[in-house]
C-alpha positions in Angstrom: -38.3 -23.7 20.7 -37.3 -20.9 23.1 -40.5 -21.4 25.4 -39.5 -25.1 25.9 -36.0 -24.6 27.3 -35.6 -26.1 30.6 -32.5 -26.0 32.9 -29.9 -28.5 32.2 -28.9 -31.1 34.5 -25.5 -30.3 35.9 -23.5 -33.6 36.5 -22.0 -34.4 39.8 -18.5 -32.9 40.2 -18.7 -30.3 37.7 -16.8 -27.2 38.6 -18.6 -23.9 39.2 -17.5 -22.0 36.3 -18.6 -25.1 33.9 -21.8 -25.3 35.7 -22.4 -21.5 34.9 -21.7 -22.2 31.1 -24.1 -25.0 31.0 -26.8 -23.0 32.7 -26.1 -20.1 30.4 -26.1 -22.1 27.2 -29.1 -24.2 28.2 -31.2 -21.2 29.1 -30.2 -18.9 26.3 -33.2 -17.7 24.1 -33.5 -15.7 20.9 -35.7 -13.0 22.8 -33.1 -12.5 25.4 -30.4 -11.4 22.9 -29.6 -8.1 22.5 -30.0 -6.8 18.7 -26.3 -6.2 18.3 -25.3 -9.9 19.3 -27.9 -11.1 16.8 -26.5 -8.9 14.0 -23.1 -10.1 14.8 -24.0 -13.7 14.7 -25.6 -13.2 11.4 -22.5 -11.5 10.2 -20.4 -14.5 11.5 -22.9 -17.0 9.6 -22.4 -15.1 6.5 -18.6 -14.9 6.8 -18.6 -18.8 7.6 -20.6 -19.5 4.4 -18.6 -17.3 2.2 -15.2 -18.9 3.4 -16.6 -22.3 3.0 -18.0 -21.5 -0.6 -14.9 -20.0 -1.4 -12.7 -23.0 -0.3 -14.7 -25.6 -2.4 -12.1 -26.0 -5.0 -9.3 -26.5 -2.8 -7.5 -29.8 -2.2 -8.1 -30.3 1.4 -11.9 -30.3 1.3 -12.0 -32.3 -2.0 -10.2 -34.9 -0.3 -12.6 -35.2 2.7 -15.5 -34.9 0.1 -14.3 -38.2 -1.4 -13.8 -39.7 1.8 -17.2 -38.8 3.0 -18.7 -40.0 -0.4 -17.0 -43.3 0.1 -18.4 -43.4 3.9 -21.7 -42.8 2.7 -24.3 -42.0 5.6 -27.9 -41.3 6.0 -29.1 -38.1 4.0 -29.7 -36.0 7.1 -27.8 -32.8 6.1 -26.3 -31.1 3.0 -22.8 -30.3 2.4 -21.9 -26.6 1.9 -20.7 -26.0 -1.6 -21.3 -29.4 -2.9 -25.0 -30.2 -2.4 -24.6 -33.7 -1.5 -26.7 -35.1 1.6 -24.7 -37.2 4.1 -25.1 -37.9 7.6 -24.8 -35.0 10.3 -21.4 -36.0 11.5 -19.9 -36.4 7.9 -21.6 -33.0 7.1 -20.0 -31.4 10.1 -16.5 -32.9 9.0 -16.7 -31.5 5.3 -18.2 -28.2 6.3 -15.6 -27.8 9.1 -12.6 -28.2 6.8 -14.3 -26.0 4.1 -14.8 -23.2 6.6 -11.2 -23.2 7.7 -8.8 -24.1 4.8 -8.4 -20.3 3.6 -7.9 -19.3 7.0 -10.2 -16.2 6.8 -12.8 -17.4 9.2 -13.5 -15.2 12.2 -11.3 -15.0 15.1 -12.0 -14.1 18.8 -9.2 -11.8 19.5 -8.9 -12.6 23.2 -8.9 -16.3 23.0 -7.3 -16.4 19.5 -9.8 -18.9 18.5 -11.6 -19.4 15.4 -14.9 -20.1 17.3 -17.5 -19.9 14.4 -16.1 -22.7 12.4 -16.4 -25.6 14.7 -19.6 -24.3 16.2 -21.4 -23.7 12.9 -19.8 -26.8 11.2 -21.8 -28.9 13.9 -25.0 -26.7 14.3 -25.9 -26.4 10.5 -26.1 -29.7 10.0 -27.9 -30.5 13.2 -30.3 -27.7 12.4 -31.1 -28.9 8.9 -31.6 -32.6 10.2 -33.8 -31.3 13.2 -35.9 -28.7 10.8 -34.6 -26.0 13.0 -35.3 -22.4 12.1 -32.9 -19.4 11.8 -33.5 -18.1 15.5 -32.5 -21.5 16.7 -29.3 -21.5 14.7 -28.5 -18.1 16.0 -29.0 -19.2 19.4 -26.9 -22.4 19.0 -24.1 -20.2 17.3 -24.0 -17.8 20.2 -24.2 -20.5 22.9 -21.3 -22.3 21.3 -19.3 -19.4 20.6 -19.7 -18.1 24.1 -18.9 -21.5 25.7 -15.8 -22.1 23.2 -14.2 -18.7 23.8 -14.6 -19.0 27.5 
């Protein structure tokens, strides 16, 4: 996948800083990442999974799970902790609630943002749906984290 990345089109009227972020995210490849950045991404992914699974018994994700089960959806991605398969958007919703309800998810200090939660809640189901590999997930996490915190 890395070799096939092309420059993303920049919409007219886009500010220079936003254009730089679009360029950065669209050109990022696994091979361009420093090893310490990859290691930190892996740590964030493990943290994300741990807090999500640890919250499976809490009320907020259980209520969200029930709503998603009632809504249904194409079986595109699995819900963390529960195993159900549902649409990518429903999986992102449940996984997002799971990863934040305990409020132990990682925090980017300068922005006071829990960046990995929303980024990975979207990236994991899409990666599963698209049969993307671990390297692709790491690139998506790092690109999303950088864009979110800037």
